[in-house]
C-alpha positions as CSV (number, residue, x, y, z in Angstrom):
1,M,18.0,14.5,17.0
2,D,15.7,14.1,20.0
3,E,16.3,17.6,21.3
4,L,16.1,19.7,18.1
5,I,14.8,17.8,15.1
6,R,12.1,15.6,16.6
7,P,10.3,18.4,18.5
8,R,10.2,20.6,15.4
9,S,9.0,17.7,13.3
10,I,6.2,17.1,15.7
11,Y,5.4,20.8,15.7
12,V,5.1,20.9,11.9
13,R,3.1,17.6,11.9
14,N,0.6,19.1,14.4
15,I,0.1,22.2,12.3
16,V,-0.4,20.0,9.2
17,R,-2.9,17.9,11.2
18,D,-4.8,21.1,12.3
19,I,-5.0,22.3,8.7
20,L,-6.0,18.9,7.1
21,G,-8.4,18.0,9.9
22,P,-8.9,15.1,12.3
23,H,-10.2,12.5,9.9
24,V,-7.3,12.5,7.4
25,P,-5.1,9.4,7.6
26,E,-2.0,9.7,9.7
27,E,0.2,8.6,6.7
28,L,-1.1,11.5,4.6
29,V,-0.4,14.0,7.5
30,E,3.1,12.6,7.8
31,H,3.7,12.8,4.0
32,A,2.4,16.4,3.9
33,A,4.6,17.4,6.9
34,L,7.6,15.9,5.3
35,S,6.9,17.8,2.1
36,V,6.7,21.1,4.1
37,G,9.9,20.4,6.0
38,S,11.7,19.2,2.9
39,Q,11.6,22.7,1.5
40,W,13.6,24.0,4.4
41,F,16.0,21.0,4.5
42,I,16.9,21.6,0.9
43,L,17.9,25.2,1.7
44,L,19.9,24.1,4.8
45,Y,21.8,21.3,3.1
46,C,22.0,22.6,-0.5
47,G,21.9,26.3,0.2
48,E,25.2,27.1,-1.4
49,M,24.3,25.3,-4.7
50,I,20.9,27.0,-4.8
51,R,22.5,30.4,-4.2
52,R,24.8,29.8,-7.1
53,L,22.0,28.7,-9.4
54,H,19.5,31.4,-8.3
55,P,21.5,34.2,-6.6
56,H,18.6,36.6,-7.0
57,L,16.3,34.4,-5.0
58,I,18.4,33.6,-2.0
59,G,20.3,36.2,-0.2
60,K,20.4,38.2,3.0
61,N,18.2,40.9,1.5
62,N,15.3,38.7,0.4
63,I,15.1,35.9,2.9
64,E,11.7,37.2,4.1
65,D,10.4,36.9,0.6
66,L,11.6,33.3,0.5
67,I,10.0,32.6,3.9
68,D,6.7,34.1,2.7
69,H,6.8,32.1,-0.5
70,I,7.4,28.7,1.2
71,T,4.7,29.5,3.7
72,E,2.1,30.5,1.1
73,F,3.1,27.6,-1.2
74,S,2.8,25.1,1.7
75,L,-0.5,26.4,2.9
76,A,-2.0,26.4,-0.6
77,A,-0.9,22.8,-1.0
78,L,-2.4,21.7,2.3
79,R,-5.6,23.5,1.6
80,G,-5.7,21.8,-1.8
81,L,-5.2,18.4,-0.2
82,K,-8.0,19.1,2.2
83,K,-10.3,20.3,-0.6
84,Q,-9.5,17.3,-2.7
85,R,-10.1,15.0,0.2
86,K,-13.5,16.5,0.8
87,A,-14.4,16.3,-2.9
88,H,-13.4,12.6,-3.0
89,K,-15.6,11.9,0.0
90,R,-18.5,13.5,-1.8
91,G,-17.8,11.3,-4.9
92,E,-16.8,14.3,-7.1
93,I,-13.4,12.9,-8.1
94,G,-12.0,9.5,-8.6
95,H,-8.6,8.2,-7.5
96,E,-6.0,6.2,-9.1
97,K,-3.9,5.1,-6.2
98,A,-5.9,2.5,-4.4
99,G,-6.4,3.2,-0.7
100,D,-5.2,6.8,-0.3
101,G,-8.2,8.6,-1.8
102,M,-6.1,11.6,-2.6
103,T,-4.9,11.3,-6.2
104,A,-7.3,13.0,-8.5
105,N,-8.1,11.5,-11.8
106,M,-7.0,14.3,-14.1
107,D,-8.2,12.8,-17.4
């Protein structure tokens, strides 16, 4: 855990912090880093089930496509969080979950 998992977790958290910026609450950074990492964990621990459900998506020939997708998806989500946070600070959106300032009122 301390030799392999924790350093990689810190690495991802630092990248997420860099993308979201220095003024984002640490809890949000940790949640976002967990969301990014979870996509890889699901492949590691449930890979065989996913291969059976979606054999055309996960295989030796298209792993680069999957890596690109997860990277693009994660970056888009992080940029969306950053944009939403800025809009909230400007008063352009409300929030429903008290305290986090990140849940947009979609009504």
